[in-house]
C-alpha positions as CSV (number, residue, x, y, z in Angstrom):
1,M,58.0,-102.8,-83.2
2,I,59.7,-105.9,-84.5
3,L,58.2,-108.0,-87.3
4,A,59.2,-111.5,-88.5
5,F,58.7,-112.2,-92.2
6,R,58.5,-115.9,-93.0
7,L,58.9,-117.2,-96.5
8,Y,56.9,-120.2,-97.9
9,M,56.6,-121.6,-101.4
10,P,53.1,-123.1,-101.6
11,G,53.2,-123.3,-105.4
12,V,56.1,-125.4,-106.7
13,N,56.6,-126.1,-110.4
14,S,59.7,-128.3,-110.2
15,W,60.2,-131.7,-111.7
16,N,59.8,-133.4,-108.4
17,G,57.2,-131.0,-106.9
18,R,59.6,-129.8,-104.2
19,W,61.4,-126.6,-103.4
20,G,65.1,-126.7,-102.5
21,G,64.5,-124.6,-99.4
22,E,61.8,-126.8,-98.1
23,G,62.0,-127.9,-94.5
24,R,64.1,-124.9,-93.4
25,D,62.9,-121.8,-91.6
26,H,63.4,-118.7,-93.9
27,V,62.8,-115.7,-91.7
28,K,63.8,-112.0,-92.1
29,V,63.5,-109.8,-89.0
30,V,62.8,-106.1,-89.4
31,T,62.6,-103.5,-86.7
32,F,60.4,-100.4,-87.1
33,R,61.3,-97.5,-85.0
34,G,59.5,-94.2,-84.1
35,K,56.0,-93.2,-84.6
36,A,56.0,-93.5,-88.4
37,G,57.8,-96.8,-88.2
38,K,55.3,-98.2,-85.8
39,A,52.4,-97.1,-88.0
40,K,54.1,-98.7,-91.0
41,G,54.6,-101.9,-89.0
42,Q,51.0,-102.0,-87.9
43,Q,49.9,-101.5,-91.5
44,I,52.0,-104.4,-92.7
45,L,50.9,-106.6,-89.8
46,S,47.2,-105.9,-90.6
47,H,47.6,-107.9,-93.8
48,G,49.1,-110.8,-92.1
49,S,50.1,-112.6,-95.3
50,Y,51.4,-111.5,-98.7
51,H,51.3,-113.6,-101.9
52,Y,53.3,-113.4,-105.1
53,D,52.7,-115.4,-108.3
54,F,55.8,-115.7,-110.5
55,G,53.5,-116.6,-113.5
56,D,55.3,-119.9,-114.2
57,G,53.6,-122.2,-111.7
58,W,55.7,-121.0,-108.7
59,R,54.0,-119.0,-105.9
60,A,55.4,-117.5,-102.8
61,R,53.8,-116.5,-99.5
62,I,55.2,-114.3,-96.8
63,D,53.5,-114.4,-93.4
64,V,54.1,-111.6,-91.0
65,E,54.0,-111.7,-87.2
66,Q,55.0,-109.3,-84.5
67,I,57.7,-110.6,-82.2
68,D,59.4,-109.4,-79.0
69,S,63.1,-108.7,-78.6
70,A,63.9,-112.1,-77.1
71,Q,62.3,-113.9,-80.1
72,S,64.1,-111.5,-82.4
73,A,67.5,-112.4,-80.9
74,R,66.8,-116.1,-81.2
75,L,65.6,-115.8,-84.8
76,R,68.5,-113.6,-85.8
77,R,71.0,-116.1,-84.4
78,R,69.6,-119.0,-86.4
79,E,68.3,-116.9,-89.3
80,A,68.6,-118.9,-92.5
81,S,69.0,-117.2,-95.8
82,F,65.9,-115.7,-97.3
83,C,66.9,-117.4,-100.5
84,G,67.4,-114.2,-102.4
85,Y,63.8,-113.1,-101.9
86,D,64.7,-110.2,-99.6
87,W,63.4,-107.9,-102.4
88,M,59.9,-109.2,-101.5
89,V,60.2,-107.9,-97.9
90,D,61.6,-104.6,-99.2
91,S,58.7,-104.3,-101.6
92,I,56.2,-105.0,-98.7
93,V,57.8,-102.3,-96.6
94,K,57.9,-99.8,-99.4
95,F,54.7,-100.5,-101.3
96,D,52.6,-102.6,-98.9
97,K,52.5,-105.4,-101.5
98,I,54.9,-107.6,-103.4
99,L,55.8,-106.1,-106.7
100,S,58.4,-107.3,-109.2
101,T,61.5,-105.1,-109.7
102,H,60.0,-104.0,-113.0
103,Q,56.7,-103.1,-111.3
104,Q,58.5,-101.2,-108.5
105,K,60.4,-99.1,-111.1
106,E,57.0,-98.3,-112.8
107,Q,55.5,-97.4,-109.4
108,V,58.3,-95.0,-108.5
109,A,58.2,-93.4,-111.9
110,Q,54.5,-92.4,-111.5
């Protein structure tokens, strides 16, 4: 199962109300293999969209969709940077929600 994670910034708290990555496609493609991987992919896909509030007026949204191998190849070829927010996808895969790095450490310690 191949999933595409798309990053959006619906809440922008900049001086001009714009985000520097605006207008570009920010996609991260992740492949889930095996029975456990497919189950994890289905679980992530069932949410469809994940949100994160930075607490300072900035908000991020990551939409998830299942894609095929041809779409994956096209997206990987033109894959723009994920603007340093790869940790959000890692958090979704590991915790099924977006947690800050501090929250992730707390979650693991429990």
